[in-house]
Backbone bond lengths (Angstrom), bond angles and torsions (degrees), N, CA, C in turn:
res aa  C-N    CA-C-N  psi(-1)  N-CA   C-N-CA  omega(-1)  CA-C   N-CA-C  phi
1 X - - - 1.275 - - 1.523 113.31 -
2 X 1.312 122.48 136.50 1.397 128.27 -175.34 1.493 109.07 -67.40
3 X 1.298 120.88 133.99 1.388 123.03 -175.11 1.560 108.97 -77.11
4 X 1.341 120.69 -13.83 1.409 124.40 -179.96 1.546 112.83 -94.52
5 X 1.241 116.32 8.15 1.511 115.65 -175.89 1.595 109.30 -78.52
6 X 1.269 108.03 123.71 1.527 114.47 -175.43 1.565 106.23 -94.99
7 X 1.250 115.66 144.90 1.404 125.65 -178.78 1.564 109.54 -108.75
8 X 1.354 113.47 144.23 1.488 115.58 -179.03 1.452 113.27 -61.30
9 X 1.233 121.42 -28.45 1.483 116.33 179.83 1.514 114.67 -72.71
10 X 1.403 117.40 -15.86 1.539 113.88 -169.00 1.563 104.59 -89.53
11 X 1.345 114.09 147.29 1.462 129.40 175.45 1.396 109.68 -116.26
12 X 1.359 121.12 112.52 1.392 125.35 -173.43 1.586 107.17 -72.63
13 X 1.358 114.65 125.54 1.398 118.12 -178.31 1.624 106.25 -161.18
14 X 1.407 105.96 174.69 1.486 113.33 175.07 1.461 115.09 -132.40
15 X 1.399 111.73 40.18 1.517 114.44 177.04 1.498 110.68 -76.42
16 X 1.366 109.83 176.29 1.519 113.14 177.08 1.387 117.03 -58.83
17 X 1.415 117.48 -36.39 1.385 123.94 177.14 1.413 111.55 -67.37
18 X 1.289 124.08 -40.52 1.507 127.34 173.37 1.468 109.18 -54.66
19 X 1.366 116.84 -43.04 1.438 116.83 -171.78 1.623 113.84 -75.97
20 X 1.305 113.66 -16.75 1.496 114.43 177.70 1.517 119.27 -60.15
21 X 1.192 126.39 144.21 1.489 124.71 -176.52 1.543 107.04 -70.25
22 X 1.403 112.19 146.21 1.386 119.83 -170.10 1.482 109.63 -59.49
23 X 1.431 117.36 -45.55 1.391 122.99 -178.42 1.500 113.90 -52.10
24 X 1.293 117.82 -38.59 1.452 125.74 -179.69 1.555 106.83 -67.98
25 X 1.264 117.91 -48.55 1.475 119.83 -177.80 1.499 112.45 -66.01
26 X 1.391 117.75 -30.85 1.427 121.44 177.77 1.522 113.36 -66.28
27 X 1.302 113.15 -44.48 1.544 123.96 175.58 1.538 108.31 -60.41
28 X 1.356 114.85 -47.88 1.488 122.99 -177.72 1.579 107.04 -58.59
29 X 1.313 115.68 -45.20 1.499 123.41 -172.92 1.621 104.08 -66.11
30 X 1.390 119.19 -47.94 1.465 124.35 175.29 1.499 110.41 -49.16
31 X 1.342 113.91 -55.46 1.497 117.24 -177.54 1.526 113.35 -58.80
32 X 1.230 116.68 -44.52 1.452 125.08 -178.27 1.504 106.58 -59.11
33 X 1.267 115.94 -59.93 1.537 123.27 -179.04 1.591 113.41 -51.85
34 X 1.309 111.87 -46.70 1.471 116.70 178.87 1.490 112.15 -59.82
35 X 1.410 112.70 -45.18 1.471 116.92 -179.71 1.626 109.83 -60.47
36 X 1.233 117.17 -41.57 1.569 123.09 179.85 1.473 107.64 -62.59
37 X 1.267 117.16 -47.87 1.515 121.45 -177.06 1.507 112.39 -61.31
38 X 1.361 110.58 -40.43 1.544 111.86 -173.81 1.503 111.87 -90.53
39 X 1.280 121.32 13.16 1.428 124.84 171.99 1.508 113.00 -82.32
40 X 1.308 122.10 134.09 1.331 126.13 177.28 1.548 114.71 -58.99
41 X 1.269 119.62 143.30 1.452 120.26 -172.29 1.555 111.74 -64.66
42 X 1.372 115.19 -31.80 1.380 117.29 179.20 1.490 122.61 -70.31
43 X 1.347 107.66 -17.51 1.528 112.20 -175.36 1.489 112.73 -81.13
44 X 1.295 113.08 78.81 1.554 121.16 -172.32 1.597 106.13 -64.06
45 X 1.324 115.68 -37.77 1.497 118.55 -169.93 1.658 102.85 -66.40
46 X 1.350 118.07 -33.09 1.484 118.97 179.92 1.441 108.28 -66.22
47 X 1.217 124.63 -39.41 1.515 123.80 -175.53 1.507 107.33 -72.44
48 X 1.354 113.98 -30.17 1.584 114.70 175.34 1.473 107.96 -69.32
49 X 1.295 120.29 -30.04 1.509 117.43 178.16 1.547 110.17 -74.03
50 X 1.281 113.20 -35.82 1.577 115.38 174.85 1.486 109.03 -60.87
51 X 1.309 119.55 -47.18 1.427 121.98 -179.47 1.503 111.60 -60.22
52 X 1.330 119.67 -36.91 1.466 118.17 177.75 1.517 109.34 -71.36
53 X 1.300 124.85 -31.75 1.474 128.62 175.77 1.549 106.71 -58.48
54 X 1.392 111.42 -55.95 1.493 114.10 179.61 1.461 115.37 -58.25
55 X 1.295 118.16 -37.92 1.546 117.93 -170.91 1.675 101.54 -75.20
56 X 1.316 120.23 -33.16 1.419 118.43 177.32 1.501 107.33 -64.14
57 X 1.276 119.83 -51.31 1.464 121.23 178.78 1.467 112.78 -53.70
58 X 1.388 114.48 -41.02 1.610 118.27 -178.87 1.522 105.31 -62.42
59 X 1.420 119.43 -42.09 1.409 117.52 -179.25 1.454 114.21 -65.84
60 X 1.318 115.57 -43.41 1.559 119.24 176.23 1.447 113.83 -62.19
61 X 1.369 117.71 -29.14 1.527 118.81 -179.46 1.458 115.06 -80.06
62 X 1.359 116.65 -9.53 1.489 122.59 -177.52 1.492 113.74 58.01
63 X 1.366 119.71 22.06 1.386 121.74 173.23 1.547 111.80 -77.72
64 X 1.339 119.03 124.10 1.405 115.32 176.57 1.554 121.21 -51.73
65 X 1.360 120.04 141.12 1.396 115.74 -171.97 1.481 107.95 -66.18
66 X 1.457 120.82 -35.93 1.478 120.74 179.40 1.607 108.74 -55.05
67 X 1.292 112.47 -54.39 1.429 117.98 -179.15 1.650 111.86 -51.51
68 X 1.327 113.44 -43.49 1.449 117.04 177.05 1.579 116.61 -59.44
69 X 1.328 109.24 -48.33 1.446 118.34 -172.02 1.556 107.15 -71.12
70 X 1.293 116.10 -35.46 1.447 114.40 -179.34 1.457 112.63 -65.65
71 X 1.425 120.74 -39.98 1.358 125.02 179.72 1.562 109.97 -69.78
72 X 1.351 114.61 -27.77 1.503 123.05 -175.54 1.614 107.53 -70.23
73 X 1.321 114.47 -13.35 1.510 114.90 177.52 1.486 114.41 -63.11
74 X 1.297 116.82 -9.46 1.520 119.34 171.28 1.426 110.17 -59.91
75 X 1.317 119.97 -25.60 1.491 123.55 177.38 1.509 115.48 -69.93
76 X 1.242 118.22 -15.39 1.536 122.76 -170.62 1.491 110.09 -55.17
77 X 1.373 121.36 -49.98 1.543 117.15 -176.97 1.472 111.81 -56.24
78 X 1.384 119.63 -38.43 1.479 119.15 179.05 1.657 108.48 -64.27
79 X 1.298 116.64 -37.48 1.420 118.02 -177.21 1.509 111.03 -67.20
80 X 1.357 113.04 -41.42 1.486 120.80 179.79 1.575 109.63 -62.23
81 X 1.291 115.58 -43.28 1.414 118.58 176.90 1.558 114.56 -65.26
82 X 1.363 112.93 -41.54 1.551 119.20 176.92 1.504 110.38 -59.41
83 X 1.304 120.75 -36.56 1.430 122.07 -171.78 1.608 112.74 -67.90
84 X 1.391 110.02 -17.22 1.452 119.69 -179.55 1.521 111.40 -79.71
85 X 1.344 113.84 -27.87 1.410 116.05 -173.59 1.556 119.81 -61.47
86 X 1.243 116.20 -34.53 1.562 117.73 172.33 1.418 116.29 -61.95
87 X 1.346 120.70 -20.55 1.374 126.65 -173.88 1.523 110.42 -96.33
88 X 1.314 117.44 -26.26 1.534 121.04 -178.28 1.435 114.07 -108.98
89 X 1.400 117.70 -8.64 1.515 120.43 176.00 1.457 110.18 -68.42
90 X 1.350 110.41 160.60 1.522 124.62 -178.77 1.414 108.11 -106.63
91 X 1.296 114.79 165.76 1.494 121.15 172.85 1.598 110.25 108.01
92 X 1.266 122.80 -164.27 1.412 124.68 -177.66 1.406 111.64 -59.09
93 X 1.355 117.55 146.52 1.473 122.19 179.04 1.464 108.94 -105.47
94 X 1.291 116.47 152.78 1.434 126.08 177.27 1.538 108.73 -128.58
95 X 1.294 115.79 151.99 1.601 119.33 175.29 1.426 109.73 -81.43
96 X 1.371 118.29 127.11 1.454 126.37 166.62 1.294 112.62 -127.34
97 X 1.412 115.47 92.18 1.502 119.06 -172.88 1.495 111.63 62.84
98 X 1.320 122.04 -127.25 1.460 121.40 -178.72 1.444 112.46 -83.58
99 X 1.468 122.49 -5.57 1.329 125.35 -170.68 1.588 109.05 -106.47
100 X 1.386 114.10 153.93 1.419 121.76 172.05 1.418 108.81 -111.90
101 X 1.332 117.75 107.62 1.549 119.73 -166.11 1.612 102.59 -116.77
102 X 1.370 107.34 159.94 1.490 118.21 175.15 1.556 113.45 -66.61
103 X 1.323 119.06 128.80 1.348 122.70 177.24 1.550 110.11 -61.24
104 X 1.414 112.30 -47.57 1.502 115.40 -179.41 1.566 112.53 -64.88
105 X 1.404 112.29 -41.99 1.423 112.07 171.97 1.502 118.95 -62.46
106 X 1.239 119.04 -30.13 1.501 120.31 171.34 1.416 114.58 -65.41
107 X 1.346 116.95 -43.94 1.464 120.54 176.12 1.465 110.51 -65.29
108 X 1.252 120.16 -38.74 1.579 128.13 175.33 1.549 107.41 -56.66
109 X 1.367 113.56 -52.76 1.473 116.40 179.94 1.497 114.10 -55.82
110 X 1.330 116.02 -47.33 1.492 115.91 178.63 1.419 110.88 -64.04
111 X 1.369 120.33 -42.93 1.565 118.54 -179.22 1.431 111.21 -58.33
112 X 1.347 120.52 -44.80 1.455 125.37 -177.17 1.528 111.49 -67.50
113 X 1.299 120.87 -47.43 1.461 125.93 172.45 1.469 111.12 -53.28
114 X 1.254 119.87 -52.81 1.401 125.25 -168.40 1.534 109.94 -70.51
115 X 1.316 113.10 -47.21 1.573 113.35 175.82 1.427 117.57 -71.54
116 X 1.367 124.55 -33.64 1.451 127.87 178.22 1.467 107.38 -70.56
117 X 1.365 117.21 -40.54 1.493 116.22 -176.57 1.481 115.39 -71.58
118 X 1.399 116.23 -35.00 1.460 120.20 175.29 1.513 111.29 -71.89
119 X 1.344 118.79 -41.23 1.423 120.44 178.96 1.514 111.17 -64.50
120 X 1.343 114.82 -44.53 1.433 117.24 -177.75 1.599 109.89 -68.91
121 X 1.286 116.05 -28.97 1.423 115.53 176.95 1.504 118.23 -68.11
122 X 1.337 109.91 -41.26 1.555 119.69 173.66 1.474 108.56 -58.00
123 X 1.457 116.88 -48.91 1.315 119.59 -178.98 1.516 115.62 -62.46
124 X 1.282 115.27 -39.26 1.566 118.66 177.85 1.550 106.22 -65.99
125 X 1.333 123.58 -37.81 1.382 126.09 -178.55 1.600 110.01 -66.18
126 X 1.263 114.42 -39.17 1.420 115.60 175.52 1.572 114.56 -64.01
127 X 1.455 111.64 -40.94 1.485 117.13 179.59 1.542 108.97 -63.13
128 X 1.411 114.39 -40.31 1.392 119.89 -176.64 1.457 118.13 -64.27
129 X 1.391 114.91 -26.96 1.453 119.95 -176.27 1.476 113.22 -111.97
130 X 1.312 119.08 10.12 1.482 124.05 179.54 1.434 109.60 -138.56
131 X 1.323 121.89 127.99 1.437 129.17 177.17 1.656 107.09 -75.07
132 X 1.310 106.01 149.38 1.531 113.26 -172.91 1.546 109.83 -58.67
133 X 1.336 123.41 -41.62 1.539 122.94 178.00 1.519 108.49 -62.42
134 X 1.277 119.00 -31.37 1.476 118.80 171.99 1.392 120.18 -69.20
135 X 1.328 113.85 -37.80 1.495 119.21 -179.66 1.603 103.39 -69.07
136 X 1.215 119.24 -42.68 1.514 121.77 -177.93 1.575 105.01 -63.52
137 X 1.259 116.39 -47.14 1.507 114.38 178.55 1.455 116.99 -61.19
138 X 1.404 113.36 -33.05 1.436 120.98 176.68 1.531 112.56 -66.18
139 X 1.313 114.07 -42.19 1.471 121.23 175.92 1.487 110.87 -63.16
140 X 1.235 120.92 -39.28 1.485 128.00 178.41 1.596 105.78 -66.51
141 X 1.292 116.57 -40.20 1.390 119.76 -174.22 1.594 112.71 -74.05
142 X 1.263 110.85 -20.66 1.569 116.66 -179.81 1.534 107.39 -98.04
143 X 1.328 116.96 17.54 1.375 126.64 174.02 1.553 117.66 60.57
144 X 1.398 112.01 36.32 1.440 117.41 174.42 1.569 105.39 -72.60
145 X 1.263 118.00 142.48 1.455 121.23 -172.78 1.654 104.39 -59.45
146 X 1.338 111.88 139.33 1.454 123.45 -177.30 1.494 112.45 -51.80
147 X 1.284 113.52 -50.24 1.423 119.58 179.07 1.595 114.41 -50.95
148 X 1.262 114.15 -40.31 1.506 117.06 179.35 1.484 114.27 -72.55
149 X 1.385 110.75 -32.17 1.573 117.87 171.68 1.444 112.21 -63.03
150 X 1.266 119.61 -44.89 1.352 129.14 -177.18 1.602 108.88 -64.82
151 X 1.287 114.99 -47.96 1.534 120.09 173.77 1.507 113.46 -56.66
152 X 1.295 112.43 -45.80 1.507 117.05 179.42 1.601 113.21 -61.27
153 X 1.424 112.91 -44.40 1.307 118.93 177.29 1.618 117.38 -59.37
154 X 1.350 110.67 -41.95 1.497 113.46 176.97 1.542 108.42 -75.52
155 X 1.217 124.22 -34.39 1.402 121.30 175.37 1.504 117.78 -62.02
156 X 1.305 113.41 -34.49 1.522 120.23 177.38 1.436 107.42 -72.17
157 X 1.342 117.47 -42.61 1.453 121.39 -167.20 1.728 107.99 -72.99
158 X 1.361 108.87 -48.06 1.456 111.31 -172.16 1.564 114.66 -94.14
159 X 1.193 113.70 -5.62 1.623 116.05 175.04 1.562 104.81 -63.03
160 X 1.425 115.78 -41.20 1.514 115.39 -179.21 1.568 111.41 -71.47
161 X 1.386 115.67 -31.23 1.434 118.28 174.98 1.413 111.33 -63.42
162 X 1.305 119.44 -53.00 1.500 122.20 176.24 1.453 120.01 -58.43
163 X 1.373 112.78 -35.73 1.460 120.29 171.55 1.414 117.98 -58.92
164 X 1.532 110.70 -43.41 1.382 121.90 178.39 1.467 111.68 -65.58
165 X 1.312 120.47 -41.07 1.454 123.39 -178.85 1.584 111.22 -67.39
166 X 1.335 111.51 -33.67 1.534 114.58 -179.72 1.533 109.22 -71.43
167 X 1.392 114.88 -38.40 1.423 118.53 174.17 1.571 115.24 -60.30
168 X 1.308 117.98 -39.88 1.381 123.03 176.02 1.506 112.41 -65.15
169 X 1.324 113.83 -38.88 1.523 118.88 178.30 1.520 111.07 -63.28
170 X 1.310 116.23 -43.50 1.446 124.22 177.64 1.619 108.35 -63.30
171 X 1.309 118.77 -40.99 1.518 114.81 177.81 1.521 109.96 -70.93
172 X 1.330 121.51 -36.41 1.412 122.42 177.27 1.513 111.96 -63.65
173 X 1.391 117.76 -37.61 1.491 121.42 173.74 1.545 111.99 -61.80
174 X 1.377 113.59 -44.55 1.487 118.83 -179.83 1.463 110.21 -62.43
175 X 1.407 119.16 -40.97 1.407 121.79 -179.92 1.590 113.56 -68.49
176 X 1.351 114.34 -15.60 1.425 115.62 169.75 1.555 117.61 -99.73
177 X 1.283 114.27 19.44 1.450 119.73 172.88 1.493 116.12 97.34
178 X 1.243 119.46 1.14 1.489 125.29 -176.12 1.578 109.54 -68.21
179 X 1.307 119.61 117.69 1.397 120.46 177.68 1.545 106.79 -143.98
180 X 1.249 117.39 94.58 1.508 123.76 -176.65 1.585 107.38 -65.32
181 X 1.237 112.60 133.28 1.452 119.79 -179.05 1.683 108.90 -110.62
182 X 1.243 119.75 -24.64 1.441 129.87 -176.82 1.562 112.42 -145.66
183 X 1.258 112.97 172.27 1.498 117.42 178.70 1.609 109.33 -69.15
184 X 1.324 117.66 -21.11 1.424 120.33 175.56 1.551 112.15 -68.69
185 X 1.273 114.87 -16.64 1.555 118.53 176.84 1.415 117.24 -93.28
186 X 1.411 118.25 10.09 1.376 125.26 -171.38 1.594 112.36 -91.86
187 X 1.343 113.19 -3.99 1.432 115.80 179.52 1.558 117.99 -56.39
188 X 1.275 117.63 -45.42 1.463 118.86 169.82 1.482 117.05 -51.57
189 X 1.343 113.78 -40.47 1.540 113.20 179.18 1.454 108.45 -68.32
190 X 1.316 120.28 -40.79 1.500 122.29 179.31 1.520 109.78 -60.93
191 X 1.351 114.71 -45.32 1.532 113.07 -179.27 1.566 107.29 -65.20
192 X 1.300 120.83 -37.83 1.440 120.10 179.87 1.462 112.27 -63.33
193 X 1.302 116.19 -42.24 1.554 123.63 178.59 1.572 109.26 -58.68
194 X 1.362 116.46 -41.63 1.401 122.09 -178.53 1.457 111.24 -68.53
195 X 1.383 118.61 -37.39 1.416 124.44 177.77 1.573 109.38 -64.33
196 X 1.364 110.16 -42.19 1.465 117.43 -176.18 1.545 109.15 -67.00
197 X 1.254 113.24 -36.28 1.562 113.59 176.62 1.460 115.05 -63.91
198 X 1.367 116.48 -37.86 1.427 120.06 178.49 1.472 113.89 -72.16
199 X 1.350 117.67 -35.57 1.415 119.33 169.86 1.549 118.55 -64.74
200 X 1.392 110.57 -33.61 1.491 118.30 177.76 1.477 109.04 -70.34
201 X 1.287 119.41 -36.76 1.437 122.37 -179.94 1.565 111.12 -66.73
202 X 1.319 115.89 -43.85 1.441 121.15 177.26 1.508 112.71 -66.75
203 X 1.426 115.07 -38.31 1.534 114.22 169.65 1.470 107.19 -58.62
204 X 1.224 126.45 -41.36 1.414 120.77 -171.63 1.542 113.29 -66.79
205 X 1.327 113.27 -35.59 1.469 122.28 176.91 1.648 107.37 -62.76
206 X 1.344 115.71 -40.49 1.361 116.57 -174.18 1.581 109.50 -71.26
207 X 1.417 114.34 -42.84 1.435 118.97 174.72 1.478 113.39 -57.61
208 X 1.317 119.16 -42.36 1.377 121.73 -177.91 1.505 112.92 -63.35
209 X 1.428 114.38 -40.39 1.444 120.01 -177.19 1.579 106.32 -69.89
210 X 1.280 117.09 -39.44 1.565 118.30 178.97 1.504 109.02 -65.20
211 X 1.389 121.81 -34.61 1.422 122.80 175.49 1.537 111.11 -63.02
212 X 1.341 117.09 -41.92 1.449 121.25 -178.13 1.416 110.51 -65.91
213 X 1.390 116.99 -39.91 1.409 122.05 174.76 1.500 116.07 -58.90
214 X 1.401 113.03 -27.32 1.462 114.93 177.28 1.520 117.72 -103.08
215 X 1.289 111.54 22.22 1.481 121.51 167.69 1.596 111.91 94.87
216 X 1.214 120.75 18.23 1.505 119.13 -177.36 1.581 105.15 -73.16
217 X 1.323 110.54 130.65 1.485 118.46 -179.24 1.509 110.42 -123.95
218 X 1.171 121.49 24.67 1.466 128.96 171.44 1.452 115.79 88.57
219 X 1.393 118.17 -2.15 1.419 122.24 173.98 1.448 113.73 -95.68
220 X 1.374 118.81 134.15 1.478 127.49 178.78 1.489 112.71 -93.61
221 X 1.299 106.34 105.46 1.605 113.10 -175.71 1.542 106.55 -89.56
222 X 1.341 115.13 127.12 1.453 124.62 -178.36 1.558 109.05 -115.60
223 X 1.306 123.63 -6.13 1.391 125.40 178.53 1.614 110.01 89.56
224 X 1.324 113.76 -167.83 1.432 118.72 -175.21 1.437 113.53 -79.17
225 X 1.351 125.63 140.54 1.313 131.65 -178.87 1.585 112.98 -92.72
226 X 1.241 119.68 135.84 1.467 119.07 169.71 1.478 108.84 -84.18
227 X 1.409 112.67 144.05 1.496 118.09 -178.46 1.587 113.04 -56.69
228 X 1.274 119.54 145.47 1.387 124.37 172.06 1.625 111.84 -94.90
229 X 1.164 116.94 122.61 1.501 118.15 -175.66 1.545 108.37 -88.10
230 X 1.362 114.86 161.52 1.404 125.02 -173.21 1.564 112.82 -62.12
231 X 1.412 109.70 -33.39 1.446 119.96 177.40 1.489 113.39 -69.61
232 X 1.365 113.67 -33.83 1.469 117.77 173.49 1.461 115.44 -64.02
233 X 1.431 109.47 -44.87 1.514 113.18 -174.47 1.525 107.90 -71.21
234 X 1.370 118.64 -29.75 1.501 123.25 176.69 1.612 111.66 -61.73
235 X 1.310 105.74 -51.64 1.540 114.31 -178.23 1.514 111.79 -64.24
236 X 1.421 118.94 -36.24 1.403 120.40 -179.35 1.444 114.67 -77.91
237 X 1.336 117.06 -26.23 1.499 120.23 -172.24 1.577 105.96 -101.20
238 X 1.290 120.10 -9.21 1.485 119.68 176.97 1.516 117.82 -52.25
239 X 1.304 112.28 -49.15 1.557 112.83 179.52 1.534 108.53 -61.63
240 X 1.210 116.07 -42.93 1.581 118.11 -179.51 1.579 111.43 -63.04
241 X 1.248 114.01 -38.64 1.469 117.79 -178.27 1.549 106.01 -69.15
242 X 1.378 123.43 -45.08 1.292 121.41 178.10 1.562 116.44 -66.36
243 X 1.343 116.99 -28.39 1.426 124.81 176.26 1.646 107.98 -68.32
244 X 1.378 108.86 -42.24 1.546 113.50 -179.01 1.503 109.61 -65.04
245 X 1.316 113.71 -38.13 1.541 117.86 178.06 1.495 112.68 -61.27
246 X 1.352 112.36 -39.48 1.458 117.68 -175.79 1.609 105.92 -71.34
247 X 1.330 112.68 -38.34 1.532 115.07 -176.68 1.587 110.72 -67.62
248 X 1.349 118.99 -39.09 1.419 123.67 175.51 1.489 108.53 -64.16
249 X 1.311 121.74 -44.05 1.428 123.24 -179.25 1.705 108.89 -63.64
250 X 1.251 112.83 -42.22 1.467 115.17 175.37 1.453 120.79 -59.22
251 X 1.500 116.90 -31.44 1.362 124.45 177.71 1.496 112.50 -84.91
252 X 1.353 122.16 -23.41 1.382 125.02 177.72 1.512 115.05 -87.93
253 X 1.257 113.96 -27.06 1.507 114.70 -171.89 1.592 108.26 -87.58
């Protein structure tokens, strides 16, 4: 994969967060997400604290709010699913406007929306401040198995390639008069997606054979690593430490 390949989630900048080593940011992200996930659903004040942490990091990263919110749209499927829980949940019902919804489902919806949004926001911020080659190098530095690093690298690289081919297929179909009016007219799209999957699989085989011909032995080489200082570790882990403190307080109080 080309080291200069730019990803749509990355925002070029020179903020203090951009300059932190990727390995530090990955560990900090893991600590933050684990703290958020381990927080009881009823501790609303704790989720408010996590939101403040995320907003402070967003300001320090100098990533525009519009850029951040646009990429955070990846969280919408989780929100849509969570909004169904109050209506399908069991147990005591409570009045919510004209509807009688499940109290347990309502709490579950809040729990899913809050945790998914905060976790996705932290992940988007990491991607916005860290280039893809740096993330892969950080994973390698953290001793993530080389095969997983290789899979992640090809997934990131060729996901955009496959998506681009599918967009071109849709444009070609539209140019030939394809205008779906209902779900019954989606068969050509499904057939095109299946053909695209087969072509993608074959492309992967060819790429792998080409890599073997060039000496690939399963190891992902990322070059020499610069040493990480204690101050960098402290700066990168501080949000996770604060989040972990909030989580412990929410479980003890």
